[in-house]
C-alpha positions in Angstrom: 45.1 -12.8 -5.7 42.7 -10.5 -3.9 39.1 -11.4 -3.1 37.8 -9.0 -5.7 39.9 -10.3 -8.6 37.9 -13.6 -9.2 34.7 -11.7 -9.0 35.9 -9.2 -11.6 37.4 -11.6 -14.2 36.9 -10.6 -17.8 35.1 -13.8 -18.8 32.5 -13.3 -16.1 31.9 -9.7 -16.9 31.5 -10.4 -20.6 28.6 -12.7 -19.8 27.2 -10.8 -16.8 27.0 -7.3 -18.2 24.8 -8.2 -21.2 22.5 -10.3 -19.0 22.3 -7.5 -16.5 21.5 -5.0 -19.3 18.7 -7.2 -20.7 17.2 -7.8 -17.3 17.6 -4.1 -16.6 15.7 -3.3 -19.8 12.9 -5.6 -18.7 12.9 -4.0 -15.2 12.7 -0.6 -16.9 9.6 -1.6 -18.9 7.9 -2.9 -15.8 8.9 0.2 -13.7 8.0 2.8 -16.4 4.8 1.0 -17.4 3.6 0.8 -13.8 4.6 4.4 -13.2 2.7 5.5 -16.2 -0.3 3.4 -15.2 -0.3 4.8 -11.7 -0.3 8.3 -13.0 -2.8 7.8 -15.8 -5.3 5.3 -14.2 -5.0 6.2 -10.5 -4.1 9.9 -10.8 -1.1 9.4 -8.5 1.6 12.0 -8.3 4.5 10.9 -10.6 6.9 10.8 -7.6 4.6 8.5 -5.6 3.7 6.3 -8.6 7.4 5.4 -8.9 7.6 3.7 -5.5 5.4 0.7 -6.0 6.5 0.4 -9.6 10.1 0.2 -8.5 9.3 -2.3 -5.7 7.6 -4.7 -8.2 10.4 -4.3 -10.8 13.0 -5.0 -8.0 11.5 -8.3 -7.0 11.1 -9.5 -10.6 14.7 -8.4 -11.4 16.1 -10.2 -8.3 14.7 -13.5 -9.6 16.0 -13.0 -13.1 19.4 -11.7 -12.0 19.8 -14.6 -9.6 18.8 -17.1 -12.3 20.7 -15.6 -15.2 23.3 -12.9 -14.5 24.7 -14.3 -11.3 23.8 -18.0 -11.8 27.1 -19.2 -10.4 26.4 -17.6 -7.0 26.3 -20.0 -4.1 24.9 -17.4 -1.8 21.8 -18.7 0.1 18.6 -17.3 -1.4 17.3 -15.4 1.6 20.6 -13.8 2.4 21.1 -12.8 -1.3 17.6 -11.3 -1.4 18.3 -9.2 1.7 21.6 -8.0 0.4 20.0 -7.4 -3.0 17.3 -5.2 -1.4 20.0 -3.3 0.5 21.7 -2.5 -2.8 18.4 -1.7 -4.3 17.8 0.7 -1.5 20.9 2.6 -2.4 20.0 2.3 -6.1 16.5 3.6 -5.4 18.0 6.7 -3.6 20.2 7.4 -6.6 17.6 6.5 -9.2 14.7 8.4 -7.6 16.9 11.4 -6.9 17.9 11.6 -10.6 14.3 11.0 -11.6 12.9 13.7 -9.3 15.5 16.3 -10.2 15.1 15.8 -13.9 11.3 15.8 -13.6 11.4 19.1 -11.7 13.9 20.6 -14.1 11.9 19.7 -17.2 8.7 21.0 -15.6 10.4 24.3 -14.8 11.8 24.5 -18.4 8.4 23.8 -19.9 6.5 25.9 -17.4 4.1 23.3 -16.0 3.4 19.7 -15.2 4.5 17.0 -17.7 2.2 14.6 -19.4 2.2 11.0 -18.2 3.5 9.9 -21.7 6.9 11.6 -21.0 7.5 9.8 -17.7 9.4 6.9 -19.2 12.1 9.3 -20.3 12.7 10.4 -16.7 12.5 6.8 -15.4 15.1 5.9 -18.0 17.4 8.7 -16.8 17.1 7.6 -13.2 17.7 4.0 -14.1 20.7 4.8 -16.2 22.4 6.8 -13.4 21.7 4.0 -10.9 22.7 1.0 -13.0 26.4 1.4 -12.3 25.9 1.4 -8.6 23.6 -1.5 -8.6 25.6 -3.8 -11.0 28.7 -3.7 -8.8 26.7 -3.8 -5.6 24.9 -7.0 -6.8 28.1 -8.5 -8.1 30.4 -7.8 -5.1 27.8 -7.8 -2.3 24.4 -9.3 -3.0 25.4 -12.4 -4.8 28.7 -13.1 -3.2 29.1 -16.6 -1.9 
């Protein structure tokens, strides 16, 4: 049996994927809500507003994923958090790239800047693209024992 096989067992995935999805939905609400607030209340550029929103959502989601999704992990907390942040860095690059490209494409199609109310759509697109990278990065790297 390879080292990956126990980490990829069907029983674990049946429990972990729904937990990851629910926590991801929570992270999306935090991320998109703070992005919206940054643009609306502080007049930040939508690309800049995404960065602190993503950072806050990342820290909250680490705690929830550690506690619920990967509860069986015996990885030391600090090491798991560092690896989690590394995976999130890759996830952020994928997420932010999809967000920025879709935002630019929509602005070009509509001929101007987008309203802050539409930003959650683009946050969702970036998050959706990145979720595959991050789930397996967390499972196989961040929370490994």
